[in-house]
N, C-alpha and C positions, 0 to 999 in steps of 0.2 A: 752422597748427596744427589748425584745424577740419577742413581737408581730410584731414589725416593720421588724425584720429579717425574721420572718416566712412569712409575706406578701411579702417581697422582693423575697424570694425563690420561692414562688408560681408564682409570676409574671414572674420571670426569666425562670422557667420551662415551663410556658405557651408559652412564646416567642420562646424558643428553640424548643418546640414541634411543634409549627406552622411552624417554619423554616424547621425542618426536614420533616414535612408533605408536604410542598411545594416542597422541594427537591425531595422527593419520587415521587410526582406527575410528576415533570419534567423528572425524570429518566424513569418513566413508559412510558411517551409520546415518549421518545427516544428509547424505546424497551430494555432498560437496566434493566431487571426485577430483576436480582440478587442484583444489587446495590440499587434498589428501596426497595426491601425487607429489606435490612440492615437499610435503612433510617427509614422505617415504624416501624421496630421492636425496634429501639433505643427509639422510643416514648413509646412503651409498657414497656420497661425496666425502664423507668423513672416513671412508675406507672400510666400513663394516658392511657385511652382507649376510643374508640367511635365506633359506628356502621360503620361509613364511613371508619375509619382506618382499621378495620377488613375486610371490603368489598374490599378495595383496595389491601390488602394483599392477599385475596382470588383470586382476579383477576391476581395478579402477579404469584402466584403458578399455577393457571390454565393455564396461558400462557406457563409455563415451564413444563406442563404435570405432575405436582406433585399432584396427585389426593387427597391424604390424607390431606396434609396441606391446600389445596384449600377448600375442604369440611369443614374442621375444622374451618377455618376462616370465611367462609360464615355462618356456623352455629352460631358462636360467634356473628357475625354481626346481625343475625336474633334474637338472644336472646335480644339484646339491642334495636332493632327496628323491632318487630314482624309483623308489618303491611306493610312493604316495599315490594312492588311487584318486584322491580328490584333485590333485594337480593334473593327472592324466585326463580326467573327465573334463575339467575346465579347458584344458588345452585342446581336446577333441572338439568341444563346442566352438571355440575360437577358430579352429581350422576349417570348420564348416562354413564360415563366413567369407573365406577367401574365394577369389574368382578362378584362379588356375586349378584345373583338375588334372593331376598328374598321377598316373598309374605306376606303381613301383614295378620295376623290371623283375621278372621271376628269376630266382636262382636255380641253377641246374647242376647236375653232377655231384661229385663227392663233396665239393665245397658247400653245396646246399645242405647236405646231411650234417656236416660239421657245424655250420652256422645255425641251423635249426636247433641243434642240441645246445650249443653254448649260449644262444640268445634266450633260452628259457628263463635265465636269471641274469641280473646285472652282476658285474664282476665283484662288487662289494658283497653281494649275497653268496656268490660262489666262494669267496674268501671265508665267510662265516661257516659255510658248509664244510670247507676243508678243515677249519679249526675243530668243528664237531667230530668229524671223521678221525682226525688225529687223536683226539681225546678218547674216542671209542677204540681206536687201535691200541692205545696204551692200556686201556682197561682189559681188552682181550689178551694182551701180552701178560699182564699181571695175573689174569685168570689162568692162563696157560702155565705160567711159572709156578704158581702156588697150588695148582690142582694136584690131587693125590691119586687120581684114577686115570687110566689110559683113555677111557671114553671121554672124560671131561677135557683132557689135554687135546684130543683130536677135535672136539667141538670148538674149543678156543683157537686152535691152530687154523682150522678151516675158516673160522670167522675172521681171523687176522688177515688171511690171504684175500678174502672178498673185500674187507674194509680197505685194505691197501690198494686194491684195484680201483675201488671207487674214489679213494683219496687221490690217486694219480690222475684219474679222469677229471675230478673236480679242480685239481691244480691246473691241468691243461686248459680247462674251460675258462677259469679265471684269468689265466695268462693271455689266452687268445682274445677274450673280450676286452681286456685292458689294452692290449696291443692295438686292436681296432679303434678303440675310443681315443687313444693317444694320437693316432694318425689322422683321424677325421677332423675337419675344420668346418663345422656347420655354421651357417649364417642365415639371417632372415632378410628378405627384400623389404626395404623401407620406402622405396620410390613408389608412387601410386601406379605408374606405368613406366616400364623401362624396356628399351630394345636391347636384345642380346646379340652381340656381333660375332662374326666368324673369325675376326682378328682383333687384336687390342688397339684399335684406332677407330675414330669416329666415322671415317669414310668407308669402312669395310661393310660387307653385306650383312643385312639383318637376317638372323636365322630363326628367331622366334621372339615372342614378347612375354614378359612376366609382370605380375601385379603384386601389390603390397601384401605381405604376410606369407609368401611362398618360401619354403625352406630349401636351401641349396647347400651343396658342399663346395668349399673353396679348394681348388687343386693347385693353383699357383698364382703369383702376382707379377705384374710387369707394368711399370710406370703408373698410370692412373687407372689401370684395369686389373681385374681379377678373373681368372678362368674358373668357371663354375660347372658343376655337374648336377643334374636333377635326378630324382628317384627313378625316372624312366631311362636314365643313362645319357640323355641329351646333354651336350656340352656347348659352351660358348663363352664369350668375354663380356663382362659387365663392368660399368664404371664403379670404382671402389667405394665412392660415397653413396651408392645406391643400396648398399647392403650393410648389415651390422653383424659382425662375427660373434658367436656365442662364447667362444673360449679365448 
């Protein structure tokens, strides 16, 4: 009986979510962006989420010139669908409206070579590449096993070696990118203007100022402050209620 009730609740929530989503889409088409936001966010409050939902929310906030929530929702959408070019394009447009211009610190040395290689694809894409290569390796093995001539056996054996090398490289890239993604704690600044302190207290020295929409990485938390790092590697302490973490 409990299982039937649980299934019924899931089905009911799905129907209500779809209804709210369609309602939000209709309101967006009519230019009623605030009302559309209410409809979309009611779905999030029910515990459901999707890349399309966050994308539509981002578009609503962008239309209302609310840069921080627009970027936040586009970033959330991209986390769920990291290969979608439309999300990337809209995020780029929203980022152009931010005040802070932060230049990413260049990577150097061997770590740059590794990151340049692994960052070609998202770790999900690397995983699919590994599955494809594993399948190709199996086919090469079968070709080698059932070949009747020495030449074909050599061809398939050589192919197996190369595919295995690529498979190991793909597995390493997927693992490396996933490890980086798990460690990172990205966040978006929601305060219109906020002073970044040298220490986690209000009386400490101001090191720089940030504005709404800027993306930061959270390094640690202490009381009502969080230590952040920018893309240019500048660090400081920010009030925890001034940012909203993406994960």
